[in-house]
C-alpha positions as CSV (number, residue, x, y, z in Angstrom):
1,M,0.0,0.0,0.0
2,V,2.8,2.4,0.9
3,N,4.3,2.0,-2.6
4,R,0.9,2.3,-4.3
5,L,0.2,5.6,-2.6
6,A,3.8,7.1,-2.8
7,D,2.7,9.7,-5.4
8,L,0.3,11.3,-2.9
9,Y,1.7,10.3,0.5
10,P,5.5,10.1,-0.2
11,S,6.7,9.9,3.5
12,S,4.3,7.0,4.4
13,V,5.8,4.0,6.1
14,H,4.2,0.7,7.2
15,V,4.5,-0.4,10.8
16,E,6.3,-3.6,9.6
17,S,9.1,-1.6,8.1
18,L,9.6,0.2,11.4
19,G,9.8,-3.1,13.3
20,L,6.4,-2.4,14.9
21,G,4.4,-5.0,13.1
22,T,3.7,-7.0,16.2
23,A,4.0,-4.1,18.7
24,L,1.2,-3.1,21.0
25,D,-1.0,-0.2,20.0
26,D,0.7,2.1,22.6
27,A,4.1,1.6,20.9
28,V,2.7,2.5,17.5
29,W,0.9,5.5,19.0
30,N,4.0,6.7,20.7
31,Y,6.1,6.3,17.6
32,A,3.5,8.3,15.6
33,R,3.3,11.0,18.2
34,Q,7.1,11.4,18.4
35,N,7.5,11.4,14.6
36,D,4.6,13.6,13.6
37,C,2.8,10.7,11.8
38,F,-0.8,10.0,11.0
39,I,-2.0,6.5,11.8
40,V,-4.1,4.9,9.1
41,T,-6.1,2.0,10.4
42,K,-9.2,-0.1,10.0
43,D,-9.1,-0.8,13.7
44,A,-11.3,1.2,16.2
45,D,-8.6,1.0,18.9
46,F,-6.6,4.0,17.7
47,S,-9.8,6.1,17.5
48,E,-10.5,5.2,21.1
49,I,-6.9,6.0,22.2
50,S,-7.3,9.4,20.5
51,L,-10.4,10.1,22.6
52,L,-8.5,9.3,25.8
53,A,-5.1,10.6,25.0
54,G,-5.8,13.4,22.6
55,F,-3.8,14.1,19.5
56,P,-1.3,14.1,17.9
57,P,-1.1,11.7,16.3
58,K,-4.1,12.1,14.1
59,V,-6.0,9.0,13.1
60,I,-7.5,8.1,9.7
61,W,-10.0,5.4,10.4
62,I,-11.1,3.4,7.4
63,R,-14.6,2.2,8.3
64,R,-15.1,-0.2,5.4
65,G,-15.6,-3.9,6.1
66,N,-13.7,-6.5,4.3
67,C,-12.4,-5.0,1.1
68,S,-9.5,-5.2,-1.2
69,T,-6.2,-3.4,-1.1
70,Q,-7.3,-1.6,-4.3
71,A,-10.5,-0.4,-2.5
72,I,-8.5,1.0,0.4
73,E,-6.1,2.7,-2.1
74,M,-9.1,4.4,-3.8
75,I,-10.6,5.5,-0.5
76,L,-7.3,7.2,0.5
77,R,-6.9,8.7,-3.0
78,E,-10.4,10.1,-3.0
79,A,-9.9,11.6,0.5
80,Y,-6.6,13.3,-0.3
81,A,-8.1,16.8,0.1
82,S,-9.8,15.9,3.3
83,I,-6.6,14.4,4.7
84,Q,-4.6,17.5,3.8
85,A,-7.3,19.8,5.4
86,M,-7.1,17.6,8.6
87,R,-3.4,18.2,8.8
88,N,-4.0,21.9,9.3
89,D,-7.0,21.7,11.5
90,F,-6.1,21.8,15.2
91,E,-9.6,20.6,16.3
92,I,-9.8,17.4,14.3
93,G,-8.0,14.3,15.6
94,V,-9.9,11.5,13.8
95,L,-11.0,11.4,10.2
96,M,-13.4,8.5,9.4
97,L,-13.5,7.3,5.8
98,F,-16.2,5.0,4.5
């Protein structure tokens, strides 16, 4: 996915490439906070952490059920403007995409 979206999101990295593939959510959260990253997830856990801990990091929560990698790619492409707007909005910590 990172390679497929490199034209729009060139600094994206996957948790696996950071050695965080099997890490607890807190470790991923802390990495994202310390490195000014967004977390893109299909898991509600990060949205819940955001409610408790605040942001950063900001969370992009993909709320689509089982779907293909291509479908997720299209969701993120279509939401590019919304994601960029979220970057500059200091009141939004979670963006839900369907």
